[in-house]
C-alpha positions in Angstrom: 34.7 118.3 132.8 37.7 119.1 134.9 40.4 120.8 132.8 43.7 122.1 134.1 45.1 125.0 132.1 47.7 126.4 134.5 50.8 124.5 133.5 53.0 127.7 133.7 52.2 127.8 137.4 53.1 124.2 138.0 52.9 120.9 136.2 51.7 117.5 137.7 54.7 115.3 138.4 55.0 112.5 135.9 54.4 109.0 137.1 58.0 108.1 136.1 59.3 111.0 138.2 57.1 110.0 141.2 58.3 106.4 140.9 61.9 107.5 140.9 61.5 109.9 143.8 59.9 107.2 145.9 62.7 104.8 145.0 65.4 107.2 146.0 63.6 108.0 149.3 63.5 104.3 150.1 66.8 103.0 148.7 69.2 106.0 148.1 68.5 108.2 151.1 72.1 108.5 152.3 74.0 111.8 152.5 75.7 112.2 149.1 78.8 113.6 150.8 79.4 110.5 152.9 82.1 108.1 151.6 80.4 104.8 152.5 78.1 102.8 150.2 74.9 104.5 151.4 76.3 107.9 150.6 77.8 106.8 147.4 74.5 105.4 146.1 72.9 108.8 146.9 75.8 110.6 145.2 75.3 108.5 142.1 71.7 109.5 141.9 72.7 113.1 142.2 75.3 112.9 139.5 73.0 111.1 137.2 70.6 114.0 137.5 73.4 116.4 136.8 74.2 114.7 133.6 70.5 114.6 132.6 69.9 118.3 133.2 73.2 119.2 131.4 72.0 117.1 128.4 68.7 119.1 128.3 70.7 122.2 127.8 73.4 120.5 125.7 76.0 121.6 128.3 79.4 120.0 127.7 80.3 119.8 131.4 77.8 118.4 133.9 79.7 120.2 136.6 78.3 123.4 135.1 74.9 122.5 136.7 74.4 123.7 140.2 71.3 122.3 142.0 69.1 124.7 143.9 65.7 124.6 145.7 64.0 126.1 142.6 63.9 128.8 140.0 63.8 131.7 142.4 66.9 130.5 144.2 68.7 130.0 140.9 67.8 133.5 139.8 69.0 135.0 143.1 72.2 133.0 142.9 72.9 134.4 139.4 72.2 138.0 140.3 73.6 138.2 143.8 76.3 135.6 143.2 77.8 138.0 140.6 77.1 141.2 142.5 78.8 140.1 145.7 82.1 139.8 143.9 82.3 143.6 143.7 83.2 145.8 146.6 81.9 148.9 144.8 78.4 148.9 143.3 78.4 148.5 139.5 75.7 148.7 136.8 73.4 145.9 135.6 70.7 145.6 133.0 67.4 143.8 133.2 64.1 144.1 131.3 60.8 145.6 132.6 59.1 142.2 132.2 61.2 140.1 134.5 59.9 137.6 137.0 60.1 138.7 140.7 62.9 136.2 141.1 65.0 138.7 139.1 63.3 142.0 139.8 63.3 141.7 143.6 67.1 140.9 144.1 67.8 143.6 141.6 65.7 146.0 143.6 67.7 145.0 146.7 71.0 145.7 144.9 69.6 149.1 143.8 69.1 150.0 147.5 72.7 149.0 148.1 73.9 151.6 145.5 73.9 149.6 142.3 72.8 151.3 139.2 70.1 149.5 137.3 68.8 150.0 133.8 65.4 148.4 133.0 64.9 148.0 129.3 61.5 148.8 127.8 59.5 146.4 125.8 57.2 146.9 122.8 53.4 146.2 123.0 54.1 142.5 122.5 56.5 142.4 125.4 59.8 142.1 123.4 63.1 143.8 124.1 64.8 145.7 121.2 68.4 144.6 121.0 69.3 148.2 120.0 68.0 149.4 123.4 70.4 147.0 125.1 73.3 148.3 123.0 72.4 151.8 124.0 72.1 151.0 127.7 75.6 149.4 128.2 78.0 151.4 130.3 81.7 151.0 131.1 80.7 149.6 134.5 78.0 147.2 133.3 78.9 143.7 134.7 75.7 141.7 134.2 72.7 141.6 131.8 69.7 139.4 132.8 66.8 139.0 130.4 64.0 136.5 130.8 63.8 133.8 128.1 60.0 133.3 128.0 57.7 135.6 129.8 55.4 133.6 132.2 52.5 136.0 132.0 52.1 136.8 128.3 54.2 134.1 126.7 56.6 136.3 124.8 60.0 134.8 123.9 62.9 137.2 123.9 65.6 137.4 121.2 68.0 135.7 123.5 70.7 135.0 121.0 70.9 138.6 119.7 70.9 140.0 123.2 73.5 137.5 124.4 75.7 138.3 121.4 75.6 142.0 122.4 76.6 141.1 125.9 79.4 138.8 124.7 80.8 141.4 122.3 81.1 143.8 125.2 82.6 141.3 127.6 79.6 141.3 129.9 78.1 138.3 131.6 74.6 137.3 130.3 72.0 135.5 132.4 68.5 134.3 131.4 65.6 133.1 133.5 64.6 130.1 131.5 62.1 128.7 134.0 59.3 128.8 131.5 61.4 127.9 128.5 63.7 125.1 129.6 62.1 121.8 128.6 59.6 123.5 126.4 61.9 125.0 123.7 65.3 123.7 122.6 68.1 125.4 124.4 71.7 124.8 123.4 74.2 126.6 125.7 77.1 125.5 123.5 75.7 127.6 120.7 73.9 130.4 122.5 75.9 133.1 124.2 74.5 132.3 127.7 76.7 132.4 130.8 74.1 131.7 133.4 70.6 130.1 133.1 68.0 129.3 135.6 65.4 126.4 135.4 62.9 124.7 137.7 61.8 121.2 138.2 58.0 121.7 138.7 57.6 123.5 135.4 58.7 120.4 133.5 56.7 117.7 135.4 59.2 117.2 138.1 58.6 117.7 141.9 58.4 121.1 143.6 61.5 122.0 145.6 64.3 121.5 143.0 65.9 123.7 140.4 69.2 124.4 138.8 71.5 127.2 137.7 73.7 126.6 134.7 77.1 128.3 135.1 79.3 128.4 132.0 82.7 126.9 132.8 85.1 129.7 133.8 82.4 132.0 135.1 83.0 132.8 138.8 80.0 133.1 141.1 79.9 133.8 144.8 77.8 131.5 147.0 74.6 132.7 148.7 74.9 130.0 151.4 78.0 129.2 153.4 78.6 125.8 154.9 79.9 122.5 153.8 80.8 123.5 150.3 78.4 121.3 148.4 77.7 121.9 144.7 81.2 122.8 143.9 81.2 125.3 146.8 78.5 127.3 145.0 75.5 126.1 147.1 76.2 124.7 150.5 73.7 122.4 152.2 73.0 118.7 151.9 71.2 118.2 148.6 67.6 117.1 148.4 68.6 114.0 146.4 65.1 112.6 145.8 63.6 115.7 144.2 66.8 116.4 142.3 66.7 112.9 140.9 63.1 113.7 139.9 64.3 116.8 138.1 66.9 114.8 136.2 64.3 112.3 135.1 61.9 115.1 134.1 64.7 116.8 132.1 65.6 113.6 130.3 61.9 113.0 129.4 61.5 116.6 128.2 64.5 116.4 126.0 63.3 113.1 124.5 59.8 114.2 123.8 60.1 117.9 123.0 60.3 117.5 119.2 57.0 115.7 119.3 55.2 117.6 122.0 56.0 121.1 120.9 54.1 120.9 117.5 51.1 119.4 119.3 51.1 122.2 121.9 51.5 124.9 119.3 48.5 123.5 117.3 46.4 123.5 120.5 47.6 127.0 121.4 46.8 128.4 118.0 43.4 126.6 118.0 42.4 128.4 121.2 43.5 131.7 119.9 41.5 131.1 116.7 38.4 129.9 118.6 38.4 133.1 120.6 39.1 135.4 117.6 35.4 136.0 117.0 34.9 137.2 120.6 35.4 141.0 120.9 35.5 140.8 124.6 39.0 139.3 124.8 42.2 140.7 123.3 45.3 138.5 122.9 48.4 139.7 124.8 52.0 139.0 124.1 53.8 138.3 120.8 51.9 135.8 118.6 55.0 134.9 116.5 57.7 134.8 119.2 55.8 132.8 121.8 56.1 129.9 124.2 54.5 126.8 122.6 52.0 126.2 125.4 51.0 129.7 126.2 47.7 131.6 125.6 46.9 134.9 127.2 44.2 137.5 126.9 43.0 140.8 128.3 39.3 141.1 129.2 37.9 143.8 126.9 34.5 145.5 126.3 34.1 147.8 123.3 31.0 149.3 124.9 33.0 150.4 128.0 30.2 149.4 130.3 30.4 149.9 134.1 30.0 146.2 134.5 33.2 145.5 132.6 35.2 147.9 134.7 34.5 145.5 137.6 35.6 142.4 135.8 39.2 141.5 136.7 41.4 138.6 135.8 41.1 137.3 139.3 37.3 137.3 138.9 37.6 135.3 135.7 39.8 132.7 137.5 37.1 132.2 140.1 34.3 131.9 137.5 36.3 129.5 135.3 37.1 127.4 138.4 33.4 127.1 139.2 33.1 125.6 135.7 35.9 123.2 136.5 38.6 124.9 134.5 41.8 126.1 136.1 43.4 129.2 134.6 45.5 132.0 136.0 45.3 135.8 136.4 48.6 137.0 135.1 51.7 135.8 136.8 51.2 132.9 139.2 53.3 134.7 141.8 50.9 137.7 141.7 47.6 135.9 141.3 46.6 136.5 144.9 47.0 140.3 144.7 44.5 142.7 143.3 47.0 145.1 141.8 47.8 146.0 138.1 50.2 143.6 136.5 53.7 145.2 136.2 54.2 143.2 133.0 51.1 144.5 131.3 52.0 148.0 132.5 55.4 147.7 131.0 53.8 146.7 127.7 51.8 149.9 127.6 48.4 148.8 129.1 46.5 151.1 131.4 46.1 150.5 135.2 42.6 149.3 134.6 43.7 147.0 131.8 46.5 145.7 134.0 43.9 144.1 136.3 42.2 142.2 133.4 44.9 139.8 132.2 44.2 136.0 132.1 46.5 133.2 131.2 45.7 129.7 129.9 48.7 127.4 129.7 48.6 123.9 128.1 50.4 120.7 128.9 50.9 117.0 128.2 47.3 116.1 129.2 45.6 118.9 127.3 43.4 117.7 124.4 41.5 119.2 121.5 38.3 118.6 123.3 39.7 120.5 126.3 40.5 123.5 124.1 37.1 123.5 122.4 35.2 123.2 125.7 37.3 125.9 127.3 36.6 128.4 124.5 32.9 127.7 124.8 32.9 128.1 128.6 35.0 131.3 128.5 32.6 132.9 126.1 29.6 131.8 128.2 31.2 133.3 131.4 31.9 136.6 129.6 28.3 136.7 128.4 27.0 136.2 131.9 29.3 138.7 133.4 28.7 141.5 130.9 24.9 142.1 130.3 25.5 143.8 127.0 27.1 140.7 125.6 23.8 138.9 125.7 22.1 141.8 123.9 24.9 142.0 121.3 24.7 138.3 120.6 
């Protein structure tokens, strides 16, 4: 069997999306800034996608959607686009479990003199709203907290955190790359000023993303040029992949109410099937969790030398040999043999920080896939740790 369980890294583009992308490449390839009919056909495809993405978030104004090359650019635009409006460094707040798309531009600002507070998380990876309240200063201008953590699946109390920011007159951004299209998000109700999302996490094509900017919020551009995207993101838009993002967003909004319960049932089934295996420990918050996300830490109660050598990266390779695709921690760190900063922030040791694995589910995942994966995972662990065979 070939089983793909790495949907948080990327999702296979839906056939409807691929069909639309091909159509746009062939028929609507004009520059959307051009006034002639070729340009206007392309512009129509672009604006259709803007409406579709806005609808996914229940945004009242489609012009609040700014198209980018992906989630990382959207994150950078949110952080640096706010920061560049200040001549004097100010204070901003993030969590200790942010994606590098947030943590790295924040690190850059810190080197420029900005003051940064990184909120701690509990053992499940959740921020305490009281910690946010305590961290706010008179010069705090931006708070950015990830919506759903890609490595351990924990969903943050976004509404509570956003209300605190709103009450203090501070802009609030959330990296919703793992959440948008997977959990309902209503920016008319939620106190969110800026929100990042990505096409290839919701069965669109890689190379497109979006930043929601609440009307009235000013944001400086990262790119200077022709003034596209409401002068917020210059450069001729990648119309075909953006059209694919729009289609993916519309399909996600339509199917979410049916797909989420199915994914939650599969997710919980995998957790339950592994519950009798003492050699994996679930990570992240089991209650406040992305619907498609399962994560474990490789564990050995005997503390054998053999287990010390077993890392998440090794498990990815072993499962791949069995035809099953999983991930070691964050997809953006899967090639590095270094402790996960997310697991470290959650209180795990340096050794434990090397042992995280992530199995993320999607549209094509079946009950049979889950059952087979649980069996194979146990078999791989038994083979890697000699004492497992003795204990069993």
